[in-house]
DRENDOZA-902898 format. One record per atom (N, C-alpha, C): atom name; x negated, y negated, z negated; chain. Coordinates in Angstrom, 3 decimals. Layout:
BEGIN
  atom        c1        c2        c3  chain
    CA         X         Y         Z      A
...
//
This chain:
BEGIN
  atom        c1        c2        c3  chain
     N   -74.307  -118.244  -101.873      A
    CA   -75.422  -117.594  -101.212      A
     C   -75.316  -116.079  -101.385      A
     N   -75.700  -115.364  -100.358      A
    CA   -75.640  -113.911  -100.372      A
     C   -76.990  -113.347  -100.806      A
     N   -77.182  -113.236  -102.122      A
    CA   -78.463  -112.738  -102.642      A
     C   -78.654  -111.258  -102.345      A
     N   -77.592  -110.559  -102.024      A
    CA   -77.701  -109.117  -101.748      A
     C   -78.581  -108.848  -100.525      A
     N   -78.529  -109.738   -99.528      A
    CA   -79.379  -109.572   -98.345      A
     C   -80.849  -109.740   -98.715      A
     N   -81.135  -110.687   -99.587      A
    CA   -82.516  -110.907  -100.036      A
     C   -82.975  -109.712  -100.860      A
     N   -82.130  -109.241  -101.759      A
    CA   -82.489  -108.077  -102.569      A
     C   -82.705  -106.840  -101.704      A
     N   -81.877  -106.665  -100.691      A
    CA   -82.031  -105.513   -99.785      A
     C   -83.370  -105.609   -99.053      A
     N   -83.720  -106.800   -98.597      A
    CA   -85.014  -106.983   -97.929      A
     C   -86.154  -106.701   -98.901      A
     N   -86.046  -107.189  -100.140      A
    CA   -87.087  -106.940  -101.136      A
     C   -87.280  -105.443  -101.374      A
     N   -86.193  -104.703  -101.472      A
    CA   -86.288  -103.256  -101.666      A
     C   -86.933  -102.594  -100.453      A
     N   -86.511  -103.008   -99.270      A
    CA   -87.097  -102.472   -98.036      A
     C   -88.598  -102.751   -97.983      A
     N   -88.980  -103.979   -98.247      A
    CA   -90.387  -104.355   -98.117      A
     C   -91.244  -103.677   -99.188      A
     N   -90.719  -103.549  -100.403      A
    CA   -91.449  -102.841  -101.464      A
     C   -91.693  -101.394  -101.061      A
     N   -90.696  -100.782  -100.445      A
    CA   -90.839   -99.401   -99.981      A
     C   -91.873   -99.311   -98.859      A
     N   -91.828  -100.243   -97.918      A
    CA   -92.783  -100.275   -96.801      A
     C   -94.214  -100.431   -97.330      A
     N   -94.387  -101.266   -98.347      A
    CA   -95.719  -101.509   -98.905      A
     C   -96.218  -100.358   -99.764      A
     N   -95.346   -99.451  -100.124      A
    CA   -95.761   -98.321  -100.955      A
     C   -95.823   -98.660  -102.431      A
     N   -95.088   -99.680  -102.830      A
    CA   -95.103  -100.137  -104.222      A
     C   -94.703   -99.026  -105.184      A
     N   -93.857   -98.127  -104.746      A
    CA   -93.354   -97.088  -105.640      A
     C   -94.142   -95.787  -105.560      A
     N   -95.195   -95.772  -104.749      A
    CA   -96.030   -94.577  -104.654      A
     C   -96.688   -94.299  -106.001      A
     N   -96.711   -93.036  -106.399      A
    CA   -97.333   -92.674  -107.674      A
     C   -98.818   -93.030  -107.667      A
     N   -99.479   -92.757  -106.546      A
    CA  -100.878   -93.137  -106.371      A
     C  -100.925   -94.162  -105.250      A
     N  -101.010   -95.424  -105.598      A
    CA  -101.002   -96.483  -104.599      A
     C  -102.269   -96.397  -103.757      A
     N  -102.115   -96.395  -102.449      A
    CA  -103.207   -96.277  -101.484      A
     C  -104.031   -95.006  -101.692      A
     N  -103.418   -93.999  -102.316      A
    CA  -104.084   -92.720  -102.498      A
     C  -105.119   -92.680  -103.604      A
     N  -105.123   -93.681  -104.484      A
    CA  -106.070   -93.696  -105.601      A
     C  -105.307   -93.559  -106.916      A
     N  -106.008   -93.275  -107.992      A
    CA  -105.375   -93.064  -109.292      A
     C  -105.079   -94.374  -110.024      A
     N  -104.556   -95.339  -109.298      A
    CA  -104.176   -96.625  -109.882      A
     C  -102.802   -96.995  -109.353      A
     N  -102.016   -97.667  -110.199      A
    CA  -100.721   -98.124  -109.723      A
     C  -100.893   -99.443  -108.968      A
     N   -99.831   -99.896  -108.355      A
    CA   -99.912  -101.097  -107.519      A
     C  -100.347  -102.322  -108.316      A
     N   -99.939  -102.430  -109.578      A
    CA  -100.326  -103.584  -110.387      A
     C  -101.818  -103.566  -110.667      A
     N  -102.362  -102.407  -110.980      A
    CA  -103.807  -102.313  -111.228      A
     C  -104.601  -102.652  -109.971      A
     N  -104.125  -102.199  -108.824      A
    CA  -104.794  -102.524  -107.563      A
     C  -104.728  -104.024  -107.306      A
     N  -103.573  -104.627  -107.586      A
    CA  -103.447  -106.089  -107.417      A
     C  -104.384  -106.828  -108.365      A
     N  -104.508  -106.341  -109.597      A
    CA  -105.419  -106.962  -110.563      A
     C  -106.837  -106.954  -110.021      A
     N  -107.281  -105.813  -109.541      A
    CA  -108.640  -105.699  -109.001      A
     C  -108.826  -106.662  -107.830      A
     N  -107.856  -106.711  -106.934      A
    CA  -107.939  -107.598  -105.772      A
     C  -107.931  -109.063  -106.148      A
     N  -107.061  -109.438  -107.091      A
    CA  -106.991  -110.852  -107.490      A
     C  -108.264  -111.286  -108.199      A
     N  -108.842  -110.411  -109.008      A
    CA  -110.111  -110.746  -109.663      A
     C  -111.180  -110.982  -108.601      A
     N  -111.188  -110.159  -107.564      A
    CA  -112.164  -110.338  -106.490      A
     C  -111.953  -111.653  -105.747      A
     N  -110.700  -112.024  -105.525      A
    CA  -110.398  -113.213  -104.723      A
     C  -110.483  -114.528  -105.493      A
     N  -110.568  -114.458  -106.813      A
    CA  -110.541  -115.679  -107.622      A
     C  -111.685  -115.674  -108.620      A
     N  -112.657  -116.553  -108.407      A
    CA  -113.885  -116.565  -109.203      A
     C  -113.696  -116.925  -110.673      A
     N  -112.789  -117.815  -110.972      A
    CA  -112.650  -118.311  -112.345      A
     C  -111.265  -117.982  -112.883      A
     N  -110.992  -116.705  -113.006      A
    CA  -109.668  -116.247  -113.396      A
     C  -109.700  -115.701  -114.814      A
     N  -108.791  -116.190  -115.649      A
    CA  -108.671  -115.665  -117.007      A
     C  -107.534  -114.641  -117.043      A
     N  -107.484  -113.873  -118.108      A
    CA  -106.426  -112.873  -118.264      A
     C  -105.057  -113.548  -118.299      A
     N  -104.962  -114.681  -118.960      A
    CA  -103.682  -115.401  -119.038      A
     C  -103.244  -115.875  -117.658      A
     N  -104.162  -116.453  -116.903      A
    CA  -103.827  -116.922  -115.554      A
     C  -103.376  -115.760  -114.673      A
     N  -104.058  -114.645  -114.787      A
    CA  -103.719  -113.471  -113.992      A
     C  -102.335  -112.943  -114.369      A
     N  -102.054  -112.861  -115.658      A
    CA  -100.741  -112.402  -116.124      A
     C   -99.642  -113.340  -115.626      A
     N   -99.898  -114.641  -115.697      A
    CA   -98.906  -115.616  -115.220      A
     C   -98.684  -115.470  -113.716      A
     N   -99.774  -115.358  -112.953      A
    CA   -99.671  -115.257  -111.501      A
     C   -98.922  -114.011  -111.064      A
     N   -99.216  -112.887  -111.696      A
    CA   -98.567  -111.629  -111.327      A
     C   -97.233  -111.417  -112.042      A
     N   -96.870  -112.361  -112.911      A
    CA   -95.628  -112.260  -113.689      A
     C   -95.577  -110.950  -114.471      A
     N   -96.681  -110.660  -115.152      A
    CA   -96.803  -109.445  -115.953      A
     C   -96.867  -109.843  -117.421      A
     N   -96.162  -109.103  -118.255      A
    CA   -96.197  -109.325  -119.698      A
     C   -97.648  -109.341  -120.175      A
     N   -97.991  -110.303  -121.019      A
    CA   -99.386  -110.458  -121.460      A
     C   -99.906  -109.230  -122.223      A
     N   -99.053  -108.575  -122.986      A
    CA   -99.461  -107.355  -123.694      A
     C   -99.764  -106.221  -122.721      A
     N   -98.907  -106.073  -121.714      A
    CA   -99.115  -105.047  -120.687      A
     C  -100.385  -105.361  -119.901      A
     N  -100.584  -106.638  -119.564      A
    CA  -101.787  -107.044  -118.845      A
     C  -103.023  -106.724  -119.679      A
     N  -102.971  -107.007  -120.950      A
    CA  -104.107  -106.738  -121.834      A
     C  -104.461  -105.254  -121.833      A
     N  -103.453  -104.387  -121.904      A
    CA  -103.701  -102.941  -121.894      A
     C  -104.301  -102.493  -120.558      A
     N  -103.801  -103.032  -119.460      A
    CA  -104.346  -102.655  -118.152      A
     C  -105.790  -103.135  -118.007      A
     N  -106.071  -104.349  -118.474      A
    CA  -107.441  -104.862  -118.391      A
     C  -108.386  -104.035  -119.259      A
     N  -107.941  -103.652  -120.445      A
    CA  -108.773  -102.797  -121.308      A
     C  -109.072  -101.468  -120.621      A
     N  -108.073  -100.896  -119.971      A
    CA  -108.245   -99.637  -119.251      A
     C  -109.253   -99.803  -118.107      A
     N  -109.141  -100.886  -117.346      A
    CA  -110.072  -101.123  -116.242      A
     C  -111.485  -101.400  -116.756      A
     N  -111.581  -102.036  -117.930      A
    CA  -112.893  -102.249  -118.556      A
     C  -113.512  -100.918  -118.972      A
     N  -112.706  -100.063  -119.621      A
    CA  -113.199   -98.744  -120.059      A
     C  -113.692   -97.911  -118.881      A
     N  -113.056   -98.094  -117.723      A
    CA  -113.462   -97.354  -116.524      A
     C  -114.666   -98.002  -115.829      A
     N  -115.130   -99.117  -116.390      A
    CA  -116.316   -99.772  -115.844      A
     C  -116.069  -100.561  -114.568      A
     N  -114.823  -100.969  -114.341      A
    CA  -114.482  -101.667  -113.103      A
     C  -114.470  -103.185  -113.234      A
     N  -114.177  -103.660  -114.440      A
    CA  -114.166  -105.106  -114.664      A
     C  -114.942  -105.430  -115.929      A
     N  -115.282  -106.715  -116.042      A
    CA  -115.917  -107.203  -117.263      A
     C  -115.387  -108.609  -117.536      A
     N  -115.509  -109.022  -118.769      A
    CA  -115.111  -110.375  -119.165      A
     C  -116.390  -111.160  -119.427      A
     N  -116.504  -112.301  -118.797      A
    CA  -117.710  -113.116  -118.883      A
     C  -117.356  -114.442  -119.539      A
     N  -118.104  -114.799  -120.590      A
    CA  -117.845  -116.057  -121.293      A
     C  -118.131  -117.245  -120.384      A
     N  -117.286  -118.234  -120.489      A
    CA  -117.473  -119.480  -119.756      A
     C  -118.708  -120.195  -120.295      A
     N  -119.442  -120.838  -119.410      A
    CA  -120.623  -121.595  -119.840      A
     C  -120.224  -122.887  -120.534      A
     N  -119.011  -123.380  -120.275      A
    CA  -118.569  -124.644  -120.855      A
     C  -117.668  -124.485  -122.069      A
     N  -117.034  -123.316  -122.224      A
    CA  -116.127  -123.088  -123.351      A
     C  -116.247  -121.620  -123.772      A
     N  -116.930  -121.386  -124.882      A
    CA  -117.206  -120.015  -125.336      A
     C  -115.935  -119.230  -125.642      A
     N  -114.822  -119.917  -125.880      A
    CA  -113.554  -119.220  -126.162      A
     C  -112.917  -118.664  -124.890      A
     N  -113.325  -119.205  -123.750      A
    CA  -112.727  -118.811  -122.478      A
     C  -113.559  -117.717  -121.812      A
     N  -112.860  -116.679  -121.338      A
    CA  -113.549  -115.573  -120.662      A
     C  -112.949  -115.381  -119.280      A
     N  -113.836  -115.270  -118.306      A
    CA  -113.414  -115.041  -116.936      A
     C  -113.527  -113.558  -116.609      A
     N  -112.634  -113.115  -115.766      A
    CA  -112.636  -111.717  -115.347      A
     C  -113.503  -111.570  -114.103      A
     N  -114.342  -110.548  -114.105      A
    CA  -115.229  -110.274  -112.967      A
     C  -115.210  -108.773  -112.681      A
     N  -115.401  -108.432  -111.425      A
    CA  -115.557  -107.028  -111.069      A
     C  -117.000  -106.618  -111.320      A
     N  -117.181  -105.407  -111.791      A
    CA  -118.527  -104.831  -111.889      A
     C  -118.913  -104.362  -110.481      A
     N  -120.139  -103.888  -110.327      A
    CA  -120.559  -103.356  -109.026      A
     C  -119.640  -102.205  -108.608      A
     N  -119.286  -101.344  -109.569      A
    CA  -118.372  -100.237  -109.279      A
     C  -116.989  -100.758  -108.898      A
     N  -116.548  -101.814  -109.578      A
    CA  -115.262  -102.436  -109.257      A
     C  -115.264  -103.045  -107.861      A
     N  -116.384  -103.659  -107.488      A
    CA  -116.496  -104.238  -106.146      A
     C  -116.438  -103.152  -105.083      A
     N  -117.121  -102.022  -105.332      A
    CA  -117.080  -100.902  -104.382      A
     C  -115.660  -100.372  -104.235      A
     N  -114.965  -100.216  -105.362      A
    CA  -113.589   -99.740  -105.321      A
     C  -112.715  -100.727  -104.560      A
     N  -112.904  -102.015  -104.803      A
    CA  -112.086  -103.015  -104.128      A
     C  -112.304  -102.988  -102.617      A
     N  -113.537  -102.796  -102.188      A
    CA  -113.816  -102.698  -100.749      A
     C  -113.034  -101.519  -100.158      A
     N  -113.071  -100.382  -100.852      A
    CA  -112.327   -99.204  -100.404      A
     C  -110.828   -99.498  -100.344      A
     N  -110.301  -100.134  -101.389      A
    CA  -108.869  -100.446  -101.441      A
     C  -108.469  -101.407  -100.327      A
     N  -109.299  -102.408  -100.077      A
    CA  -109.009  -103.371   -99.009      A
     C  -108.990  -102.663   -97.658      A
     N  -109.947  -101.768   -97.433      A
    CA  -109.991  -101.019   -96.169      A
     C  -108.757  -100.141   -96.022      A
     N  -108.354   -99.468   -97.097      A
    CA  -107.166   -98.611   -97.053      A
     C  -105.912   -99.452   -96.790      A
     N  -105.814  -100.609   -97.435      A
    CA  -104.657  -101.488   -97.231      A
     C  -104.617  -101.990   -95.788      A
     N  -105.775  -102.351   -95.250      A
    CA  -105.836  -102.810   -93.853      A
     C  -105.376  -101.709   -92.905      A
     N  -105.884  -100.490   -93.125      A
    CA  -105.497   -99.363   -92.260      A
     C  -103.994   -99.084   -92.349      A
     N  -103.446   -99.218   -93.547      A
    CA  -102.005   -98.988   -93.731      A
     C  -101.198  -100.001   -92.915      A
     N  -101.583  -101.258   -92.988      A
    CA  -100.879  -102.305   -92.228      A
     C  -101.040  -102.068   -90.734      A
     N  -102.252  -101.713   -90.299      A
    CA  -102.472  -101.460   -88.870      A
     C  -101.582  -100.330   -88.364      A
     N  -101.388   -99.300   -89.183      A
    CA  -100.481   -98.209   -88.799      A
     C   -99.043   -98.719   -88.692      A
     N   -98.672   -99.632   -89.595      A
    CA   -97.300  -100.141   -89.596      A
     C   -97.010  -101.019   -88.384      A
     N   -98.015  -101.713   -87.893      A
    CA   -97.771  -102.620   -86.769      A
     C   -98.165  -102.005   -85.421      A
     N   -98.576  -100.734   -85.460      A
    CA   -98.880  -100.024   -84.218      A
     C   -97.670  -100.077   -83.303      A
     N   -97.900  -100.360   -82.061      A
    CA   -96.804  -100.373   -81.102      A
     C   -96.074  -101.700   -81.018      A
     N   -96.409  -102.641   -81.877      A
    CA   -95.792  -103.966   -81.786      A
     C   -96.560  -104.751   -80.735      A
     N   -95.831  -105.301   -79.770      A
    CA   -96.518  -106.070   -78.738      A
     C   -96.907  -107.457   -79.275      A
     N   -97.697  -108.176   -78.508      A
    CA   -98.236  -109.470   -78.956      A
     C   -97.132  -110.467   -79.303      A
     N   -96.071  -110.502   -78.502      A
    CA   -94.959  -111.428   -78.765      A
     C   -94.276  -111.089   -80.091      A
     N   -93.993  -109.792   -80.316      A
    CA   -93.362  -109.372   -81.574      A
     C   -94.279  -109.642   -82.758      A
     N   -95.572  -109.423   -82.554      A
    CA   -96.548  -109.673   -83.616      A
     C   -96.530  -111.144   -84.015      A
     N   -96.494  -112.033   -83.044      A
    CA   -96.458  -113.468   -83.346      A
     C   -95.157  -113.851   -84.043      A
     N   -94.043  -113.250   -83.623      A
    CA   -92.759  -113.494   -84.292      A
     C   -92.849  -113.049   -85.746      A
     N   -93.451  -111.877   -85.985      A
    CA   -93.620  -111.358   -87.341      A
     C   -94.449  -112.331   -88.187      A
     N   -95.600  -112.769   -87.664      A
    CA   -96.458  -113.705   -88.409      A
     C   -95.727  -115.009   -88.701      A
     N   -95.027  -115.535   -87.712      A
    CA   -94.282  -116.785   -87.911      A
     C   -93.213  -116.622   -88.995      A
     N   -92.516  -115.482   -88.976      A
    CA   -91.476  -115.225   -89.983      A
     C   -92.086  -115.122   -91.378      A
     N   -93.245  -114.453   -91.475      A
    CA   -93.908  -114.317   -92.773      A
     C   -94.362  -115.686   -93.289      A
     N   -94.919  -116.491   -92.425      A
    CA   -95.338  -117.840   -92.834      A
     C   -94.144  -118.671   -93.266      A
     N   -93.031  -118.521   -92.564      A
    CA   -91.828  -119.276   -92.914      A
     C   -91.313  -118.847   -94.290      A
     N   -91.313  -117.546   -94.561      A
    CA   -90.873  -117.053   -95.870      A
     C   -91.767  -117.619   -96.966      A
     N   -93.076  -117.568   -96.766      A
    CA   -94.003  -118.117   -97.768      A
     C   -93.766  -119.604   -97.984      A
     N   -93.558  -120.325   -96.901      A
    CA   -93.354  -121.778   -97.014      A
     C   -92.066  -122.081   -97.781      A
     N   -91.012  -121.362   -97.472      A
    CA   -89.721  -121.605   -98.123      A
     C   -89.759  -121.170   -99.588      A
     N   -90.344  -119.996   -99.857      A
    CA   -90.362  -119.463  -101.218      A
     C   -91.478  -120.059  -102.067      A
     N   -92.495  -120.600  -101.450      A
    CA   -93.612  -121.207  -102.181      A
     C   -94.741  -120.235  -102.431      A
     N   -95.939  -120.776  -102.568      A
    CA   -97.153  -119.976  -102.869      A
     C   -97.640  -120.392  -104.236      A
     N   -97.503  -119.508  -105.242      A
    CA   -97.896  -119.892  -106.603      A
     C   -99.406  -120.034  -106.828      A
     N  -100.232  -119.361  -106.014      A
    CA  -101.676  -119.405  -106.247      A
     C  -102.373  -119.155  -104.926      A
     N  -103.380  -119.927  -104.611      A
    CA  -104.115  -119.747  -103.376      A
     C  -105.299  -118.821  -103.604      A
     N  -105.576  -117.974  -102.640      A
    CA  -106.792  -117.154  -102.691      A
     C  -107.975  -118.054  -102.465      A
     N  -109.139  -117.631  -102.956      A
    CA  -110.331  -118.424  -102.735      A
     C  -110.577  -118.523  -101.229      A
     N  -111.111  -119.642  -100.810      A
    CA  -111.401  -119.831   -99.396      A
     C  -110.235  -120.386   -98.601      A
     N  -109.084  -120.563   -99.234      A
    CA  -107.942  -121.121   -98.491      A
     C  -107.768  -122.580   -98.848      A
//
């Protein structure tokens, strides 16, 4: 198998998404922190361990990022009603406002990228993306799916 083609596509797509931008989506957060905020919003009963596993982030690094987001007042840890040892991650009101802004910025970025694509090309793009997800697998579903 020619893994170099897959790696080249991964590098291209990471660049297109702005993964390497110093300020992802123009905010003072890196792409991982933005993903953390988004995943917490999309998943009601998410623990730090589950989030670290899903994002494939070292648990120590995840812990430091979560502490930083807590200090900034963006997230909170809420004890489970059924197991006091378990804590779920939740966005604060400020975190929810930030996430709305980030989602809007991400949407606008994608809309700029697909500007000029006709309906046929757009459908080909969506079909290709669905095929990639199906072949590579989806490790975690967003809420509502």
